[in-house]
N, C-alpha and C positions, 0 to 999 in steps of 0.2 A: 082710638088712642094708639100711639106708636109703642110697640113692645121693645124691651131692652135689646133683644136680639136684632130686631129690625133697625133700631137706632145704631147699634154697633156696626151693622153691615153698611148702613148709609154713611156713617162716619169714616169707615175704612175706605169706602169708594170715593168719598169727597177728598180724603187725604191723598189718594192716588192721583186724582184729577189735579189737585193743587200742586203736587210734585211734578206732574207732567208739564203744567203750565210754567212752573218755576224753571224747569229745564229749558223750555222754549225761550224764556226771557234770557236765561244765561247764555244760550248758544247763539243769540242774536236774531232768532226768528221773529221775536217781538222786542225790538230795541227800545231804549229809553225814549219816552215821548210818544210811543206807538199805541194806538187803540187796539185792544184785544177784540177778537170777533165777538159778535153778540152772544148772549146767553143761549139763544135758540140755535145759533150756528155751532157753538161749542157742544151743546147737548146732542145735536145731530152727528157731528164729527166723531165724538167720543162715545156715542151710543149710551148715554146716561140721561137721567131725568134733569129737568131744569132746576129742581130743588138741590140735586147733587152739585150742579155747576154753581149755584148761588152760595152754597156752603164753602166750596173750594175758593171762590172769589173772596169770601169774607176772610179766609185764612191768609190769602195774599195781601189783603188790606191790612190785617193785623200785623203781618210781617213787614209792612212798610214798602212792599214792592209795587203796589198799584194804588191808584185812587179811583173811587167809583162815585160818579155824580149822576143824579137822576136826570135822565134824558140825554146824557152826554156819553154814556158808556164807561168802560173801565180803561184807564190809561196807565202805562208803565211809568213809574216815577223813579225807580231804582233798580239797578242790575245787581243781583246777589252774587256772593262768592260761590265757589264750586261745591261747597258742602251742602248737605241735605237741608231742606226747609225746616225751620224750627218755628212752628206755629201751633196753637191749640188744636188738638185733634190729629195732627200729622203723625205719621209713623216714624219714630226715631230711627236713624241709622239706615234708612232704605238706600241701598247703593244705586248709583246712576251710571248709565253708559257714558255720559258726557265726559267726566274727568278721566275715565279709563281710556277712552278712545283718543282723547287729547294727549295723554301720556304716551300711548302706543305710537302716535305719529311723530313723537319727538325722537324716536329711535331711527337709526340709519336704515334698518330693514323692518318693514311693517307687514304683519300678516293678520288677517281677519277670517275666521271661519264662522259662518252664520247659518242658523237654522231657525226659520220663522214662518209665520203665516203669510206675511207680506214683508217687503223691505222698506216700508214707510219710515220707520224710526231711523233706520240706517241712512236713508237719503239725507235727512236734515243734518245729521252729524258729519257725514262726508262733505257736505257743502261747506260747513264751518272749517274743516281741515283744508279743503281746497282753497278757501279764502286765506288761511294762514300761510299756505305755500305760495300761491300765485300773486296775491295782492299785497298782503302785509309782509311777505318774505320773512316771516318769523321762524319758519322751520324749513328744512329741505331734506326729506327722506330720499334715499337713493332707489329704494325698491318697495313696491306695494303689491301684495298678493291677497286677493279676496276670493274665497270660495263660498258660494251661496247655495245652500241645500233648501229647495223649496218644494211645496206639494205639486204633484202633477195637475195639469189643467184639463185633462180629458174627461173628467167625471166629477159630479157634485161632491162636495166635502160634507163631513158631519156638521160643520159650521164654517162660515156663516151660511145659513140657508133659511128659506121660508118654512114655516110650520107645515104648510101644504106641500106634500112631497112632489106634487105635479107642477109646482110653480118654480121655474128656474131663475127668476129675475134676480134674486139676491146672490145666487152663485155667479151669474153673469156679471153682476155689479162688482163682486169680489175679484173676478178674473180680470176685468177691465182695470180696476185699481192696481192690482198686483202687477200687471204688465206695465202700467204707467210708471210705477215706482222702480221696477227693475230697469226700465229704459233710462230713468234718471241716474241710477247708480252707474250704468254703463257709460253715460255721457260724462259723468265726473271722472271716471277712470280714463276715458279717452282724452279728456282735456289735460289731465296730469301727464299722460304718456306723450302728448304733443309738446308739453313743456319740458320734456327731458327726463321725467321720472320713469323708471322701469316698472310700469304699472300694468297689471294683468287682472282680469276678472274671469272666473269660471263659474258657470251656473249649471247645476244638475237638479233633476226633479225625482222625487220618490213618491210611490203610490200610497200616500197616507195623509191623514189630517193631523197637523202638528198638535201635540198635547202640551207643548211648552216652547218657549223661545230660548235660544242658546247663542251666546257670543263667546268665542275663544280669541283672545287678543295676544299676539306675539308669542303664542304657545306658552304663556306663563300666567295669564289672568283669564278668569271665566265668570260670566254672569249667566245665571239660570233662573227662569221664571215660568211656572206653570200657567197655562191659560185657564181662567175661570169662566165657565159657561154661564150665560145669562139668558133669560127669557125677556125679549125686548121688542121694540118696534123700530124698523129701519126705514127711513125716508128714501124715496127714489127721486132722482133728479129729473123730474118731468114737469110738464106744465100744471098738472093737477096736484103736485106735491103729494103723490100717493105714499101711504105708509103701509108697510107690510109686517104682519106678525111674524117674528123670526126667532131663531136661535143664533146667538153670536157669542163673542168672548170679550173679556176685558183685555185688550191687547196693548195699546200704546202706553197705558198706565198700570199694567200688571206688575205686581211686586217681584223684584229680582233679589237673588242672593248671590253673594260673592264667594268664589272658591279660587284659591291660588296654590301654585306649586310649593310655595314657601310658608303656607299658613297652617302647618301642622298635619299630622297623619290623616285625620278625617277629611280635611279639605283637599289634600293632595290625592287621596284615594278616589274621592268623588271626581276630581279633575281628570284623573287618568281614565276613569270609567267612562265619562261622557266624551272625552276625546276619542276613545276607542269606539264608542257608539257612533260618533260622527263619521269617522274614517270608514267603519264597516258599511254604513249606509251609502257613503260616497262611492266606495269601491265595488259594492256588491248589488245593492238594491236600486241604485239610480237608473234612470232610463238610458243614459249614455253607456253605463256599464253593461246593462242588459243587451244592448245592441252589439256590444263587442263579443259576446259569447255565442 
């Protein structure tokens, strides 16, 4: 029998998955009429159970965003507004990166400081803004500055990793994914630069496993979210579909909190503290800074 604590944890996790999928529908990753990935694919990508995915999909059905038919999968039928998902079991008021990054790119000068385990989430959002600039011609920022602070790749991290300390496969998998997403960010920035935007990307690495993700937008808005460690099974992309007992985190759908310079003393103080944290790691602890000394 499922305990109340277990049920609450499963409900929280499914709400985060639902919010993550809603965000992908909103930003055009899954457009109207598009079939979502299978439950198995979503469970593997988000590192959650099939039951969690099923609960999240039910929330999207109840919200009227998708329709699910036996044997046909789940299809997007409506694109939501930018507000948070309102469905049974969802976390009310959970802030999202999508509307903040959209707002940031509507300014003449855009700056993003990012600290994260990988840049996967950032890639999808930048692609949407690239489309607004180059295809739709909806916006035209003159300047874009992105600073990405990422973990060093020369040694295994606390997570994601296999439970077996002598098994490097999950770390190698993370490193491959991280490099792929970083390359995609650079490609977006290069295309914007080629189109006439003064766009620059700087990447520095620090010798630590990120305990949280941090986004600072236009030096005025901040999203902060701790990584929640989970005991899970991670599938490898091999012919045998090998599954490895591992430690990982709830990354793409981890809860975020908003902090702004104009949101009161407490929020402003936290904003200043985390901005100082980012700058000190960038200037002092990063590998590039270490080479300068």
